[in-house]
Structure formats: C-alpha cells, structure tokens
C-alpha distance (Angstrom), angle and dihedral (degrees) to the residues before:
residue distance angle dihedral
X1 . . .
X2 3.74 . .
X3 3.78 115.7 .
X4 3.86 103.6 -125.7
X5 3.87 89.1 -150.1
X6 3.90 89.2 58.4
X7 3.82 90.0 52.2
X8 3.85 92.4 47.7
X9 3.76 90.5 50.7
X10 3.65 92.3 48.1
X11 3.80 89.2 54.3
X12 3.74 89.4 51.0
X13 3.88 92.0 49.3
X14 3.85 89.0 57.5
X15 3.71 90.4 62.6
X16 3.93 95.8 49.4
X17 3.75 122.1 85.5
X18 3.73 122.0 -138.2
X19 3.80 115.1 -90.5
X20 3.79 115.8 -87.4
X21 3.86 118.4 -84.7
X22 3.78 89.4 -121.0
X23 3.77 136.7 5.5
X24 3.83 128.3 -131.2
X25 3.78 90.9 -79.7
X26 3.81 91.7 53.5
X27 3.88 91.5 -108.7
X28 3.80 118.8 149.1
X29 3.82 92.6 -151.1
X30 3.76 130.8 27.9
X31 3.78 142.2 158.7
X32 3.75 120.3 -113.8
X33 3.79 128.3 -176.7
X34 3.74 98.4 176.7
X35 3.78 138.9 64.1
X36 3.80 90.9 -115.2
X37 3.73 127.6 83.2
X38 3.80 120.1 -109.6
X39 3.76 92.5 0.9
X40 3.79 137.9 120.4
X41 3.81 133.4 13.3
X42 3.75 123.1 -38.3
X43 3.78 137.6 -147.9
X44 3.72 92.6 -43.2
X45 3.87 87.5 85.4
X46 3.87 86.8 72.4
X47 3.86 95.4 53.2
X48 3.74 91.9 -141.0
X49 3.77 127.9 166.7
X50 3.84 128.9 -157.9
X51 3.81 107.4 -79.3
X52 3.74 93.0 30.2
X53 3.76 126.1 122.9
X54 3.74 131.5 -121.1
X55 3.83 135.1 -176.3
X56 3.88 120.2 -155.0
X57 3.73 110.8 -154.7
X58 3.80 104.5 -150.3
X59 3.75 97.1 5.4
X60 3.79 95.4 -178.8
X61 3.84 111.1 -174.8
X62 3.78 92.1 -3.9
X63 3.81 104.5 -115.5
X64 3.73 98.0 134.2
X65 3.79 94.4 42.7
X66 3.84 90.0 50.1
X67 3.76 89.9 53.4
X68 3.75 92.3 52.1
X69 3.82 91.1 48.1
X70 3.82 88.1 52.8
X71 3.77 88.2 57.0
X72 3.77 90.7 57.2
X73 3.78 97.0 -97.0
X74 3.83 123.2 133.9
X75 3.75 99.3 -121.0
X76 3.78 120.4 -165.2
X77 3.81 120.5 -171.8
X78 3.72 130.5 -165.2
X79 3.82 125.4 -169.5
X80 3.81 136.8 165.1
X81 3.87 91.6 -142.0
X82 3.87 120.3 85.2
X83 3.73 87.7 -169.5
X84 3.76 92.0 56.9
X85 3.75 92.5 46.6
X86 3.92 91.3 48.8
X87 3.78 87.2 56.7
X88 3.82 90.6 50.1
X89 3.70 94.4 49.8
X90 3.77 91.1 46.3
X91 3.81 95.7 49.4
X92 3.80 99.2 38.1
X93 3.78 101.0 33.7
X94 3.83 91.3 128.2
X95 3.75 96.0 49.3
X96 3.81 114.4 109.6
X97 3.87 122.2 -151.9
X98 3.78 94.9 36.2
X99 3.80 122.6 118.6
X100 3.85 124.7 -175.6
X101 3.77 131.0 -163.8
X102 3.79 132.1 -176.5
X103 3.78 116.5 -137.8
X104 3.75 147.7 65.2
X105 3.75 117.7 -35.7
X106 3.75 95.3 -140.1
X107 3.74 93.5 51.0
X108 3.77 91.7 47.5
X109 3.83 92.1 53.2
X110 3.80 92.1 47.2
X111 3.72 91.6 52.5
X112 3.69 100.8 37.7
X113 3.85 122.1 101.6
X114 3.74 92.5 -169.1
X115 3.75 121.8 105.8
X116 3.86 118.5 -151.5
X117 3.69 136.8 -151.1
X118 3.77 90.1 -141.4
X119 3.83 136.2 12.4
X120 3.84 119.5 -170.5
X121 3.74 145.0 172.3
X122 3.72 125.7 -158.6
X123 3.76 109.4 -167.6
X124 3.81 83.2 -35.1
X125 3.72 142.2 101.7
X126 3.84 92.6 -27.9
X127 3.81 87.3 68.4
X128 3.76 98.2 39.0
X129 3.86 99.2 46.6
X130 3.78 127.3 78.1
X131 3.86 105.6 -102.8
X132 3.83 91.4 -135.8
X133 3.82 90.0 60.4
X134 3.82 99.4 35.5
X135 3.80 104.2 44.8
X136 3.77 98.6 56.0
X137 3.86 94.7 51.2
X138 3.78 90.5 43.9
X139 3.79 90.1 51.4
X140 3.88 89.9 50.1
X141 3.74 92.4 52.3
X142 3.86 96.0 49.4
X143 3.79 122.9 89.2
X144 3.81 114.6 -123.2
X145 3.70 104.3 -80.4
X146 3.76 91.9 23.6
X147 3.82 121.2 140.1
X148 3.81 130.6 -124.2
X149 3.77 117.5 -167.2
X150 3.77 134.5 167.9
X151 3.82 137.1 176.0
X152 3.72 131.9 -158.9
X153 3.83 141.7 140.6
X154 3.71 115.5 -61.5
X155 3.89 114.2 -108.6
X156 3.69 123.0 -93.5
X157 3.80 108.0 -110.6
X158 3.87 110.1 -90.1
X159 3.78 92.3 11.3
X160 3.83 105.7 103.1
X161 3.81 136.6 150.9
X162 3.65 122.8 16.6
X163 3.80 111.4 8.3
X164 3.87 134.9 168.5
X165 3.74 128.8 -107.4
X166 3.78 116.2 -164.2
X167 3.81 116.4 -147.9
X168 3.89 115.1 -167.2
X169 3.82 117.8 -121.5
X170 3.75 132.3 178.6
X171 3.86 120.1 -23.6
X172 3.94 89.8 -102.7
X173 3.75 95.5 42.1
X174 3.86 132.4 86.8
X175 3.75 114.0 -118.4
X176 3.67 116.9 -91.1
X177 3.84 113.4 -108.8
X178 3.74 117.4 -137.2
X179 3.80 122.3 -179.7
X180 3.77 123.0 -127.1
X181 3.81 135.6 179.9
X182 3.80 121.7 -127.6
X183 3.75 127.3 -173.2
X184 3.75 138.2 155.4
X185 3.84 115.8 -100.5
X186 3.73 95.2 -104.1
X187 3.81 91.1 50.3
X188 3.82 91.7 52.0
X189 3.82 88.9 50.7
X190 3.70 90.6 52.7
X191 3.80 92.9 48.1
X192 3.86 93.0 51.0
X193 3.76 90.8 48.8
X194 3.87 90.3 50.4
X195 3.82 88.0 55.9
X196 3.80 93.1 52.6
X197 3.80 102.8 -94.7
X198 3.83 118.0 142.2
X199 3.81 133.2 -163.0
X200 3.77 87.0 35.6
X201 3.89 123.2 -179.9
X202 3.81 131.3 176.2
X203 3.75 124.2 178.3
X204 3.82 142.8 144.2
X205 3.80 116.8 -109.7
X206 3.80 106.2 -145.1
X207 3.71 120.7 -122.3
X208 3.81 113.6 -96.4
X209 3.74 118.6 -84.8
X210 3.81 112.1 -93.4
X211 3.79 94.1 23.4
X212 3.84 116.4 137.6
X213 3.86 87.0 -141.0
X214 3.81 119.1 71.4
X215 3.77 100.6 -170.2
X216 3.80 111.1 115.1
X217 3.69 130.1 -158.0
X218 3.79 127.3 -100.5
X219 3.77 113.4 -135.3
X220 3.84 119.7 -171.3
X221 3.73 123.6 -175.6
X222 3.87 135.8 178.0
X223 3.77 139.0 164.1
X224 3.76 132.2 -136.1
X225 3.75 104.8 -115.9
X226 3.90 122.2 -117.5
X227 3.75 132.8 55.6
X228 3.74 120.3 -55.9
X229 3.86 109.4 -101.6
X230 3.73 136.3 -173.4
X231 3.84 105.7 -105.3
X232 3.80 124.2 176.6
X233 3.79 111.6 -117.9
X234 3.81 131.3 -170.3
C-alpha cells in the first residue's frame, strides 16, 4: 500500500530545484538551517567532529548530509520521498561517507541499532512527527552527550499543537494533507526537557536584513544527558 505522505512529498520534490552549485562564499557544500540562502548558523550547531555520526530526519535532496560527509562525518539520511532521494543520489554521487534510506523516520529510529553523535531535522520529520513519539526514539538513538536539533517555521500566533499542511497535487486532485506540530520556543524547550534532554535552547532566528519576507526560523536544540562514551555501532 502506497504511503500517501510519500506521494505528497514526491509531488513537492518536483517543484523544488536542485541546490545551487556554490553559495555566496564559493563553497560547493554548506549546512543551512533556515529557509533563506546564506543565512543563519551552520553545522557547528551539531558539535560534530571528524569520524562522528549524524542522522538527517527528512534529508530531502541531501545537501546538508553531503556537507557533513565532506567534513569527515558519517552522514545517514532518511526520507519518505523517492523523488528527493533520487535527486540526492544524482547530485552527490561522488560524496563518500553518505548513506541514504527511503522510509519513515520514526520506523527507522525504532528499528536502528546504531547510535549517533547528532540527529537533526531541517524542515523535516522533526516538524512533521508527533513530539511524544519522536523525541523518545531520538533520545534512545543518541550517544550520551549527543545533540538533537531541528528547525522549522515559527508557529502562527494562536495556532499550536497539531496543524495541517496542504501540499498541492495534480490539477484534478485535492491537496495532500500532512500533519505538523507547532509550538512557541518556550514550549518546545519544556517538551524537550520533559523527554530527558539537557542544555536545551529554542529561539527564532530573524529573517536576514533586507529580505522582503519577515518570517524567521525556529531552531530547537537539546543534548542527551551524560558523558560522551565510545559505543560500538553497526
């Protein structure tokens, strides 16, 4: 049976161009948390070192994962959309240390025996998964001291909790409905703490100066408590 979410994200993927060849600094790979080009923090949010491991929940066309792989990180990406993953495999075919899987992020985390130094979501599964289901399995798949971070649009005032996103489909089809979870930064911080994360931060990165758009980007970060240890992984 076809996952209707997969079909919806395939349709979305067809509307999105490939990432630029280079950014404003002339780099061929880069990490971007926001919906604006050349804006906001980068991979330093994840506190990764060469030889570390990272999991991208909703990796899309793979640009962020490819950047981490270029830094010497073993980067694993999971995405529902075969179309997005096809773009990733085409664009980043020569990148070593990058591993892509098609499927549901929650199912992957529940079945994985690998622990990661960082797990992250950029406008991905962190936004489109119920926090009560996602945060415990992310926590279980992080090494002690490992980082979880996610970015998404801030909520519309008064519209909190489970909301609906509508993704256009064919001209004769109704839009696909995909659930998302919206909260204010202080609520996200409380939710992460309730699920055992420490050193939690949540804030909105303002849109870049001069942009016609004014919507910022919500960035949430937490750490699995305990000291970082060497743990064998598959």
